[in-house]
Rosetta silent file (secondary structure, phi, psi, omega in degrees, C-alpha in Angstrom):
SEQUENCE: MLSQVRDLDLQLLRLFVCVVECGGFSAAQGELGIGQSTISTQMAKLETRLGYRLCERGKAGFRLTPKGQQLLAATRKLFTALEMFKGEAQGMADKLLGELRIGLSEALDAQVRECVAEALGQFRQRNQAVQIELLSATPAELERRLLQDQLHLAIGYFSGQQNALDYQPLFSEEQRLYCGKTHPLFGQAQPSQAQLDGCDGVVHPYRCINAAEPFQPVNSSASTEHVEGSLTFILSGAHIGYLPRHIAAPWQAQGLLQPLGPEALSFSVQFHLAHHRARQPSEAQLALVADLHGAFASHSHD
SCORE:     score description
SCORE:     0.000 S_00000001
   1 L     0.000  147.575 -178.582  168.004  110.253   49.440 S_00000001
   2 L   -90.947   90.800 -179.279  165.635  112.599   51.286 S_00000001
   3 L   -85.829  -30.614  176.307  164.776  110.555   54.419 S_00000001
   4 L  -134.236  143.512 -179.683  163.860  113.591   56.536 S_00000001
   5 L   -96.989  116.921 -178.526  162.578  117.010   55.578 S_00000001
   6 L  -106.535  170.732  178.104  164.544  119.771   57.302 S_00000001
   7 H   -57.732  -38.358  179.640  164.151  123.536   57.278 S_00000001
   8 H   -61.994  -40.028  178.209  166.955  123.726   54.736 S_00000001
   9 H   -61.425  -40.258  178.559  165.061  121.367   52.451 S_00000001
  10 H   -65.045  -37.937  178.449  161.995  123.580   52.634 S_00000001
  11 H   -64.403  -42.269  178.794  164.100  126.585   51.699 S_00000001
  12 H   -66.904  -37.229  177.040  165.535  124.686   48.700 S_00000001
  13 H   -66.002  -37.842  177.109  162.064  123.562   47.652 S_00000001
  14 H   -66.720  -38.769  174.260  160.823  127.150   47.754 S_00000001
  15 H   -62.229  -43.211  177.495  163.727  128.168   45.585 S_00000001
  16 H   -56.925  -47.628 -179.932  162.898  125.347   43.210 S_00000001
  17 H   -64.403  -40.777 -179.565  159.280  126.503   42.850 S_00000001
  18 H   -63.026  -42.841 -179.466  160.357  130.111   42.331 S_00000001
  19 H   -60.172  -45.199 -179.773  162.793  129.087   39.597 S_00000001
  20 H   -62.061  -47.258 -177.625  160.088  127.106   37.817 S_00000001
  21 H   -67.020  -29.079  178.498  157.511  129.901   38.065 S_00000001
  22 H   -82.708  -18.787  177.863  160.032  132.455   36.815 S_00000001
  23 L    93.142   15.060  178.169  160.992  130.200   33.879 S_00000001
  24 L   146.703  173.166 -175.460  164.698  129.622   34.681 S_00000001
  25 H   -64.375  -46.708 -173.941  167.728  130.564   36.741 S_00000001
  26 H   -63.246  -44.766 -178.302  168.389  133.884   35.128 S_00000001
  27 H   -68.429  -23.091 -175.784  164.827  135.106   35.423 S_00000001
  28 H   -83.789  -12.218 -174.767  164.643  134.051   39.085 S_00000001
  29 H   -58.492  -46.236 -179.195  167.590  136.170   40.148 S_00000001
  30 H   -66.160  -37.137 -179.523  165.524  139.325   40.695 S_00000001
  31 H   -67.956  -40.238 -174.798  162.775  137.451   42.501 S_00000001
  32 H   -91.010  -19.478 -179.476  165.133  135.618   44.852 S_00000001
  33 L    74.312   24.055  179.564  167.664  138.442   45.265 S_00000001
  34 L  -135.627  159.899 -178.555  170.646  136.156   44.686 S_00000001
  35 L   -73.325  164.190 -176.629  172.981  135.533   41.710 S_00000001
  36 H   -62.991  -38.403 -178.058  172.514  132.885   39.069 S_00000001
  37 H   -65.368  -38.004  179.791  175.568  130.876   40.261 S_00000001
  38 H   -66.897  -38.068  177.724  174.141  130.731   43.813 S_00000001
  39 H   -62.723  -44.648  179.145  170.802  129.556   42.417 S_00000001
  40 H   -60.282  -41.855  179.239  172.591  126.863   40.417 S_00000001
  41 H   -64.236  -43.224  179.294  174.503  125.735   43.492 S_00000001
  42 H   -63.658  -41.696  178.369  171.304  125.573   45.580 S_00000001
  43 H   -64.343  -39.153  177.209  169.486  123.587   42.917 S_00000001
  44 H   -63.088  -39.679  179.642  172.390  121.170   42.711 S_00000001
  45 H   -63.553  -40.698  179.144  172.268  120.758   46.443 S_00000001
  46 H   -65.555  -42.878  179.550  168.529  119.936   46.294 S_00000001
  47 H   -62.488  -37.680  177.634  169.092  117.387   43.507 S_00000001
  48 H   -63.927  -42.399  179.681  171.839  115.766   45.600 S_00000001
  49 H   -63.727  -37.458 -178.783  169.454  115.569   48.571 S_00000001
  50 H   -81.515  -35.131 -179.841  166.752  113.994   46.371 S_00000001
  51 L    93.772   17.036  176.047  169.008  111.729   44.370 S_00000001
  52 L  -159.610  160.863 -178.116  167.751  112.756   40.893 S_00000001
  53 L   -79.268  143.474 -178.246  167.804  115.604   38.415 S_00000001
  54 L  -103.146  -26.395 -175.249  165.032  118.121   38.444 S_00000001
  55 E  -155.115  160.299  172.723  165.645  120.146   35.321 S_00000001
  56 E  -107.025  130.082  177.273  167.670  120.525   32.165 S_00000001
  57 L  -136.436  133.864 -177.602  169.439  123.829   31.717 S_00000001
  58 L   172.685 -152.974 -178.462  171.645  124.848   28.854 S_00000001
  59 L   -62.721  -29.397 -179.101  171.495  126.244   25.361 S_00000001
  60 L   -77.914   -4.222  179.604  168.078  124.621   24.836 S_00000001
  61 L    96.996 -178.027 -179.868  166.740  126.615   27.769 S_00000001
  62 L   -85.990  129.180 -179.519  165.209  125.594   31.093 S_00000001
  63 E  -151.271  134.979 -179.722  163.063  122.496   31.167 S_00000001
  64 E   -75.967  141.225  169.588  161.815  120.268   33.981 S_00000001
  65 L   -75.361  164.133  178.387  162.515  116.528   33.900 S_00000001
  66 H   -55.432  -39.840  178.860  159.504  114.163   34.401 S_00000001
  67 H   -68.935  -34.310  177.238  160.635  113.701   38.057 S_00000001
  68 H   -63.083  -38.825 -179.057  160.983  117.476   38.379 S_00000001
  69 H   -65.822  -40.934  177.994  157.398  117.887   37.186 S_00000001
  70 H   -66.134  -40.054  178.523  156.164  115.363   39.757 S_00000001
  71 H   -65.854  -38.679  176.683  158.178  117.011   42.503 S_00000001
  72 H   -55.697  -47.707 -178.940  156.723  120.420   41.555 S_00000001
  73 H   -64.325  -41.912  179.575  153.201  119.108   42.018 S_00000001
  74 H   -65.328  -37.770  178.772  154.118  117.404   45.286 S_00000001
  75 H   -65.861  -41.200  176.498  155.858  120.560   46.554 S_00000001
  76 H   -63.467  -37.844  175.070  152.868  122.709   45.854 S_00000001
  77 H   -63.229  -40.841  179.368  150.689  120.284   47.761 S_00000001
  78 H   -62.271  -45.362 -177.032  153.158  120.387   50.635 S_00000001
  79 H   -70.181  -31.505  174.939  153.192  124.189   50.804 S_00000001
  80 H   -65.620  -42.673  179.215  149.379  124.325   50.640 S_00000001
  81 H   -65.961  -37.850  177.508  149.212  121.849   53.510 S_00000001
  82 H   -64.406  -38.275  178.629  151.761  123.882   55.486 S_00000001
  83 H   -67.716  -38.355  177.947  149.705  127.032   55.044 S_00000001
  84 H   -66.302  -42.607  177.986  146.599  125.219   56.199 S_00000001
  85 H   -60.270  -46.020 -178.738  148.498  123.844   59.190 S_00000001
  86 H   -60.980  -42.952  179.577  149.804  127.294   60.062 S_00000001
  87 H   -62.959  -43.884  179.148  146.340  128.783   59.884 S_00000001
  88 H   -69.051  -39.275  179.930  144.845  126.089   62.095 S_00000001
  89 H   -64.139  -44.191  179.048  147.735  126.185   64.566 S_00000001
  90 H   -66.498  -34.802  179.684  147.431  129.990   64.898 S_00000001
  91 H   -69.508  -24.335  178.708  143.658  129.700   65.229 S_00000001
  92 L   -80.388  -11.015 -175.315  144.056  127.327   68.182 S_00000001
  93 L   -58.684  -39.098 -179.130  146.219  129.828   70.061 S_00000001
  94 L  -118.609   21.618 -178.212  143.196  131.565   71.616 S_00000001
  95 L  -104.282  132.316  179.472  140.604  128.827   71.101 S_00000001
  96 E   -86.662  128.430 -174.301  139.182  126.833   73.969 S_00000001
  97 E  -130.405  168.545  174.604  139.127  123.115   73.243 S_00000001
  98 E   108.608 -151.641 -177.900  138.386  119.840   75.011 S_00000001
  99 E  -140.536  153.704  177.018  135.451  118.688   77.131 S_00000001
 100 E  -134.007  128.659  175.286  133.838  119.701   80.438 S_00000001
 101 E  -112.893  120.577 -171.677  131.715  117.467   82.636 S_00000001
 102 E  -123.196  128.975  177.166  129.653  119.461   85.156 S_00000001
 103 E  -102.321  138.296  178.359  127.532  118.160   87.990 S_00000001
 104 E  -119.243  138.740  176.473  124.545  120.055   89.340 S_00000001
 105 E   -65.880  150.868 -179.029  122.778  119.477   92.636 S_00000001
 106 L   -66.812  157.280  169.594  119.211  118.227   92.282 S_00000001
 107 L    54.787   44.190  179.425  116.101  120.440   92.452 S_00000001
 108 L   -72.114  151.146  176.700  117.844  123.781   91.903 S_00000001
 109 L   -64.319  150.598 -178.405  115.829  126.984   92.034 S_00000001
 110 H   -58.436  -38.649  179.663  114.728  128.403   88.687 S_00000001
 111 H   -66.526  -35.929  178.053  116.879  131.507   89.237 S_00000001
 112 H   -65.377  -45.302  177.696  119.903  129.356   89.903 S_00000001
 113 H   -64.014  -32.365  175.405  119.352  127.421   86.679 S_00000001
 114 H   -62.818  -40.652  178.164  118.942  130.762   84.916 S_00000001
 115 H   -64.596  -43.942  179.114  122.354  131.787   86.188 S_00000001
 116 H   -62.145  -43.593 -179.291  123.947  128.516   85.055 S_00000001
 117 H   -63.485  -39.582  177.524  122.255  128.897   81.657 S_00000001
 118 H   -62.483  -42.993 -179.729  123.493  132.506   81.374 S_00000001
 119 H   -65.040  -39.448  178.651  127.025  131.416   82.132 S_00000001
 120 H   -65.711  -37.683  177.872  126.869  128.664   79.508 S_00000001
 121 H   -62.955  -42.322  178.011  125.540  131.186   77.013 S_00000001
 122 H   -64.103  -41.785  179.395  128.438  133.534   77.752 S_00000001
 123 H   -61.782  -39.406 -178.925  130.882  130.672   77.417 S_00000001
 124 H   -69.271  -15.091  178.157  129.487  129.655   74.043 S_00000001
 125 L   -83.849  -10.899  176.842  130.142  133.163   72.783 S_00000001
 126 L   -73.861  169.790  174.361  133.859  132.663   73.365 S_00000001
 127 L   -79.251   95.227 -172.688  136.191  131.274   70.686 S_00000001
 128 E  -150.595  157.671  171.753  135.634  127.653   71.660 S_00000001
 129 E  -144.122   70.299 -173.090  134.801  124.159   70.486 S_00000001
 130 E  -109.985  131.860  174.005  134.148  122.472   73.814 S_00000001
 131 E   -86.263  122.703 -177.115  131.968  119.429   74.446 S_00000001
 132 E  -116.232  134.401  177.069  129.958  120.013   77.640 S_00000001
 133 E  -121.299  132.136  175.526  128.086  117.350   79.622 S_00000001
 134 E  -114.636  140.662  173.599  125.629  118.183   82.444 S_00000001
 135 E  -144.350  151.823  176.325  124.305  115.776   85.063 S_00000001
 136 E  -111.800  142.328 -179.336  122.271  116.087   88.262 S_00000001
 137 E  -161.340  173.195  176.133  122.962  114.108   91.399 S_00000001
 138 L   -71.562  159.098  179.154  122.986  114.289   95.180 S_00000001
 139 H   -56.060  -40.086 -178.805  125.813  116.236   96.865 S_00000001
 140 H   -64.338  -40.240  179.050  127.482  113.023   98.067 S_00000001
 141 H   -68.423  -38.173  178.744  127.458  111.605   94.541 S_00000001
 142 H   -63.448  -44.120  177.372  128.838  114.834   93.094 S_00000001
 143 H   -61.967  -42.866  178.384  131.711  114.809   95.560 S_00000001
 144 H   -60.467  -41.958 -179.073  132.426  111.174   94.783 S_00000001
 145 H   -68.418  -37.111  175.635  132.522  111.872   91.060 S_00000001
 146 H   -62.612  -45.123 -176.839  134.853  114.858   91.564 S_00000001
 147 H   -66.315  -29.678 -178.674  137.250  112.727   93.624 S_00000001
 148 L   -95.041   11.625  179.540  137.209  110.013   90.947 S_00000001
 149 L    59.100   31.134  174.632  137.858  112.534   88.108 S_00000001
 150 L   -93.122   -9.480  176.315  134.471  111.860   86.574 S_00000001
 151 L  -135.123  150.449  173.297  133.564  115.555   86.820 S_00000001
 152 L   -92.844  -37.415 -179.570  135.526  118.730   86.242 S_00000001
 153 E  -141.596  153.989  174.871  133.155  120.998   88.205 S_00000001
 154 E  -145.932  143.555  179.070  130.154  120.564   90.498 S_00000001
 155 E  -118.177  119.655 -179.150  127.613  122.942   91.974 S_00000001
 156 E  -177.774 -178.027  174.916  125.948  121.853   95.221 S_00000001
 157 L  -100.232  119.860 -169.608  125.900  122.016   99.020 S_00000001
 158 L  -120.047  164.760 -179.978  128.863  119.982  100.191 S_00000001
 159 L   -67.062  -29.410 -176.897  130.386  118.801  103.440 S_00000001
 160 L    73.478    8.056 -175.219  133.498  120.905  102.861 S_00000001
 161 L  -101.554    1.791  177.900  135.464  118.121  104.543 S_00000001
 162 L   -89.624  104.125 -177.940  137.144  116.701  101.421 S_00000001
 163 L   -62.532  -22.408 -179.516  140.653  118.136  101.551 S_00000001
 164 L   -76.841  -10.524 -176.571  141.204  117.093   97.914 S_00000001
 165 E  -109.387  147.505  175.821  138.450  119.439   96.749 S_00000001
 166 E  -105.290  128.696 -177.213  138.386  123.220   96.476 S_00000001
 167 E  -114.281  121.794  177.926  135.045  124.846   97.414 S_00000001
 168 E  -113.848  120.984 -179.708  134.159  128.357   96.147 S_00000001
 169 E   -55.988  137.931 -178.475  130.971  130.008   97.545 S_00000001
 170 E  -125.191  -48.759  176.619  128.464  130.614   94.754 S_00000001
 171 E  -164.197  171.334  179.116  124.995  131.311   96.272 S_00000001
 172 E  -121.831  156.392 -177.109  122.795  130.448   99.251 S_00000001
 173 E  -130.706  132.280 -177.966  119.411  128.747   99.490 S_00000001
 174 E   -90.295  136.258  178.002  116.788  129.280  102.180 S_00000001
 175 E  -124.592  148.312 -179.176  115.109  126.282  103.815 S_00000001
 176 E  -138.642  158.043 -178.436  112.114  126.169  106.152 S_00000001
 177 E   -82.697  135.289 -176.441  110.327  123.596  108.276 S_00000001
 178 E  -135.265  158.014  167.620  107.027  122.274  106.784 S_00000001
 179 E  -133.418  162.407 -179.555  104.170  119.892  107.431 S_00000001
 180 E   -89.145  168.200 -175.791  101.563  118.451  105.089 S_00000001
 181 L   -57.668  -34.320 -177.199   97.819  119.157  104.949 S_00000001
 182 L   -93.847    6.894  178.623   96.850  115.999  106.860 S_00000001
 183 L   -77.331  145.841 -179.529   99.444  116.476  109.597 S_00000001
 184 L   -57.356  -27.145 -178.981   98.080  117.200  113.124 S_00000001
 185 L   -86.752   -4.822 -179.010   99.988  120.485  113.249 S_00000001
 186 L   -62.369  130.296 -178.045   98.523  121.780  109.957 S_00000001
 187 L    98.852  -13.343  176.760   96.665  125.010  110.673 S_00000001
 188 L   -98.074  110.990 -174.988   98.737  125.882  113.737 S_00000001
 189 L   -69.134  -38.150 -175.102  100.957  128.818  112.853 S_00000001
 190 L  -129.024   73.169  177.957  103.064  128.691  116.010 S_00000001
 191 L   -66.602  154.382 -179.289  103.256  125.170  117.455 S_00000001
 192 L   -75.955  165.457  177.183  105.146  124.793  120.703 S_00000001
 193 H   -62.334  -36.734  177.161  108.554  123.226  120.935 S_00000001
 194 H   -64.355  -39.086  176.956  107.013  120.249  122.728 S_00000001
 195 H   -64.198  -41.863  179.347  104.572  119.734  119.860 S_00000001
 196 H   -66.032  -41.164  178.814  107.438  119.838  117.359 S_00000001
 197 H   -62.731  -24.816  179.810  109.510  117.434  119.434 S_00000001
 198 L   -83.384   -4.800 -179.457  106.626  114.993  119.376 S_00000001
 199 L   -86.455  154.978  173.261  106.609  114.870  115.574 S_00000001
 200 E   -87.402  114.138 -175.971  108.302  112.294  113.354 S_00000001
 201 E   -98.122  152.694  177.189  110.904  114.263  111.413 S_00000001
 202 E   -84.397  130.759  174.581  112.570  113.600  108.091 S_00000001
 203 E  -120.731  157.826  176.706  116.368  113.187  108.247 S_00000001
 204 L  -138.149  164.167 -171.313  118.990  112.886  105.556 S_00000001
 205 L   -80.047    7.235 -175.023  122.671  111.869  105.608 S_00000001
 206 L   -90.174   98.276 -177.682  124.127  115.315  104.961 S_00000001
 207 H   -59.896  -31.090  179.698  125.768  116.360  108.210 S_00000001
 208 H   -64.104  -26.819  176.716  126.549  119.775  106.728 S_00000001
 209 H   -90.092  -45.946 -176.373  122.811  120.437  106.508 S_00000001
 210 H   -56.511  -39.734 -176.367  121.681  118.597  109.632 S_00000001
 211 L   -66.148  -27.921 -177.152  124.131  120.600  111.817 S_00000001
 212 L   -89.719   -8.384 -176.648  122.648  123.857  110.533 S_00000001
 213 L   -73.833  120.475  178.147  118.992  122.906  111.063 S_00000001
 214 L   -60.640  -36.602  177.497  117.497  124.876  113.997 S_00000001
 215 L   -97.068  118.551  176.955  114.976  122.063  114.543 S_00000001
 216 L  -109.337  113.170 -175.860  116.515  118.715  115.319 S_00000001
 217 L   -63.040  137.652  175.371  113.917  115.895  115.337 S_00000001
 218 L   -77.940  -37.200 -178.504  113.826  113.792  118.474 S_00000001
 219 E  -121.635  141.819  177.413  112.086  110.984  116.619 S_00000001
 220 E  -157.061  127.769  172.111  112.495  109.908  113.008 S_00000001
 221 E  -120.854   15.686 -176.712  111.375  106.928  110.952 S_00000001
 222 E  -129.780  127.180  178.030  111.928  108.685  107.585 S_00000001
 223 E  -138.350  140.712  179.032  115.268  109.084  105.826 S_00000001
 224 L  -156.230  153.358  177.538  116.091  110.168  102.278 S_00000001
 225 L   -96.000  -12.954 -170.643  118.997  111.502  100.210 S_00000001
 226 L  -113.188  146.739  178.102  116.757  113.409   97.784 S_00000001
 227 H   -60.751  -39.756  179.670  114.765  116.626   98.068 S_00000001
 228 H   -62.843  -32.749  176.816  111.873  114.872   96.284 S_00000001
 229 H   -66.559  -45.362  176.791  111.961  112.202   98.972 S_00000001
 230 H   -59.735  -43.932  178.603  111.666  114.780  101.730 S_00000001
 231 H   -58.240  -44.096 -178.556  108.795  116.452   99.908 S_00000001
 232 H   -63.619  -46.468  176.156  106.968  113.121   99.564 S_00000001
 233 H   -56.689  -45.793 -175.562  107.402  112.280  103.256 S_00000001
 234 H   -69.932  -41.296  176.479  106.097  115.702  104.306 S_00000001
 235 H   -61.594  -24.675 -178.637  103.132  115.590  101.908 S_00000001
 236 L   -64.065  -21.407 -176.694  102.159  112.252  103.418 S_00000001
 237 L    83.417   -0.416 -179.152  101.116  114.069  106.597 S_00000001
 238 L   -97.822  -10.621 -173.666  103.067  111.645  108.745 S_00000001
 239 L  -139.509  157.427  170.117  106.258  113.644  108.967 S_00000001
 240 E  -118.571  156.180 -179.656  107.623  117.186  109.250 S_00000001
 241 E  -177.730  174.512 -178.300  110.876  118.321  107.712 S_00000001
 242 E   -89.247  143.414  175.967  112.884  120.972  105.933 S_00000001
 243 E  -140.725  147.067  169.230  112.459  121.939  102.304 S_00000001
 244 E   -59.452  143.026 -176.680  113.951  124.665  100.119 S_00000001
 245 H   -58.502  -38.328 -177.525  111.439  127.478   99.894 S_00000001
 246 H   -68.774  -26.100  177.418  111.255  127.279   96.109 S_00000001
 247 H   -74.317  -42.229 -176.591  110.381  123.577   96.270 S_00000001
 248 H   -74.033  -26.861 -170.281  107.643  124.125   98.859 S_00000001
 249 H   -53.278  -51.580 -179.232  106.152  127.236   97.272 S_00000001
 250 H   -64.693  -31.969  178.993  103.838  125.648   94.644 S_00000001
 251 H   -73.401  -37.642  176.704  102.579  123.048   97.141 S_00000001
 252 H   -64.820  -38.158  179.966  101.991  125.720   99.739 S_00000001
 253 H   -64.287  -28.005  179.590  100.045  127.765   97.145 S_00000001
 254 L   -88.742    0.010  178.829   97.735  124.755   96.673 S_00000001
 255 L    79.012   20.047 -176.594   97.164  124.484  100.419 S_00000001
 256 L  -101.925  -13.807  175.681   99.014  121.130  100.652 S_00000001
 257 E  -131.766  152.864  175.751  101.992  122.397  102.714 S_00000001
 258 E  -140.543  135.811  175.272  102.351  124.798  105.579 S_00000001
 259 E   -69.942  146.769 -177.949  105.475  126.338  107.170 S_00000001
 260 L  -114.587  139.792  173.672  105.870  125.594  110.856 S_00000001
 261 L    72.332 -178.232 -178.947  107.049  127.845  113.606 S_00000001
 262 L   -75.940  171.172  178.109  108.747  131.248  113.444 S_00000001
 263 H   -60.109  -21.816 -179.850  111.293  132.383  110.933 S_00000001
 264 H   -62.779  -19.956  177.503  113.941  131.516  113.470 S_00000001
 265 H   -82.416   -5.296  176.884  113.452  127.869  112.480 S_00000001
 266 L   -84.611  162.608  178.712  114.558  128.711  108.943 S_00000001
 267 E  -154.122  162.653 -177.731  118.181  128.464  107.865 S_00000001
 268 E  -109.590  136.926  179.234  120.424  129.151  104.910 S_00000001
 269 E  -107.428  126.336  179.797  122.349  126.534  102.943 S_00000001
 270 E   -88.256  125.436  175.105  125.571  127.661  101.212 S_00000001
 271 E   -98.149  144.939 -178.613  126.093  126.247   97.723 S_00000001
 272 E  -127.013  158.120  169.672  129.612  125.994   96.317 S_00000001
 273 E  -101.145  116.936 -171.850  131.373  125.521   93.020 S_00000001
 274 E  -116.311  148.210  171.723  133.792  122.638   93.626 S_00000001
 275 E  -151.700  167.286 -177.255  136.694  121.104   91.722 S_00000001
 276 E   -77.465  128.103 -176.949  139.612  118.780   92.421 S_00000001
 277 L   -66.211  -35.425 -172.273  142.623  120.663   93.829 S_00000001
 278 L   -82.087   -9.794 -177.068  145.228  118.326   92.337 S_00000001
 279 L   -95.902  120.382  179.006  143.883  118.500   88.762 S_00000001
 280 L   -63.815  117.128 -177.890  145.310  121.288   86.642 S_00000001
 281 L   -70.071  143.045  177.108  142.234  123.099   85.246 S_00000001
 282 L   -76.431  166.865  175.883  142.111  123.551   81.481 S_00000001
 283 H   -59.459  -36.250  178.596  141.715  126.937   79.849 S_00000001
 284 H   -64.991  -43.378  178.230  138.111  125.983   79.112 S_00000001
 285 H   -61.256  -45.382  178.565  137.455  125.167   82.757 S_00000001
 286 H   -62.320  -38.785  179.703  138.934  128.421   83.978 S_00000001
 287 H   -67.070  -41.909 -179.648  136.846  130.345   81.441 S_00000001
 288 H   -69.435  -36.381  176.386  133.617  128.644   82.476 S_00000001
 289 H   -61.039  -44.402  177.196  134.372  129.232   86.171 S_00000001
 290 H   -60.684  -40.236  179.545  134.774  132.933   85.419 S_00000001
 291 H   -67.710  -38.251  178.222  131.509  132.968   83.512 S_00000001
 292 H   -66.415  -45.965  179.347  129.671  131.216   86.372 S_00000001
 293 H   -62.765  -38.095  179.169  130.973  133.649   88.984 S_00000001
 294 H   -63.564  -43.025 -179.488  130.071  136.520   86.695 S_00000001
 295 H   -67.194  -44.623  179.425  126.503  135.310   86.161 S_00000001
 296 H   -67.064  -38.032  179.207  125.811  134.681   89.852 S_00000001
 297 H   -64.098  -39.087 -178.506  127.391  138.009   90.829 S_00000001
 298 H   -69.505  -35.384  179.347  125.213  139.932   88.355 S_00000001
 299 H   -76.253  -23.580  178.826  122.014  138.270   89.649 S_00000001
 300 H   -67.423  -18.489 -178.712  122.920  138.902   93.245 S_00000001
 301 L  -100.172    1.302 -179.417  122.480  142.599   92.539 S_00000001
 302 L   -68.684    0.000    0.000  119.081  142.252   90.832 S_00000001
């Protein structure tokens, strides 16, 4: 009985189909390139493996048995399936598969989103069938999700203190000190250091940002993890604080925000592309990382 199909069985089945299509042992000799006795021996071997006769051969000519006819149909189905399998298997050799979960820092500049979109567009032009998920969160949340394997990649400003994560510089973002229209310093282009120190400043829990801020508030009754929270506090007129220039720009154009102090009070925040060091990146992840670096590099020269 044929309990397992081996390579030899496939060879015997191919011989069987050839014999049938040629109409007999004698006619198949030229097609197979072997003698009639060898064909007969191979057919006998296949029948032994199967446990039943496949054909009648003799003076009456070559004729399939009922089981031989059924096996012929089954064999043709098998070879069709094998060809389909081979085509699909070869097609996957250079095809990117799987899924990617990517975290983005909140309130990104339009040009940054354009770069990310360009990279995704380039990635989609590759030979791929990858499911991609995007989410926005605070830097601390993005790092937490990376550490817990809930994200493959994240773009944000990070502490850089997580040894388990790899941080690759991607772009920088400029931040400046602002006050709202109803704040006492509104209208003063160059307030003194003493005036700034007397203000209630907005603070947030990101030490990587706080340490880089040229202005360190002496007093603070406002704290937030989100850029939108900082914006709201500053617009209230009760607090001063730092905002990305692109976030402040439309409000400044409406006369609702004003930058404070000299340019020396501005600072740059480095954004990184982060992933878990211990997780072997998939081919899809490596390809998207290359596309992201390519997109940001091309825009840096614009």
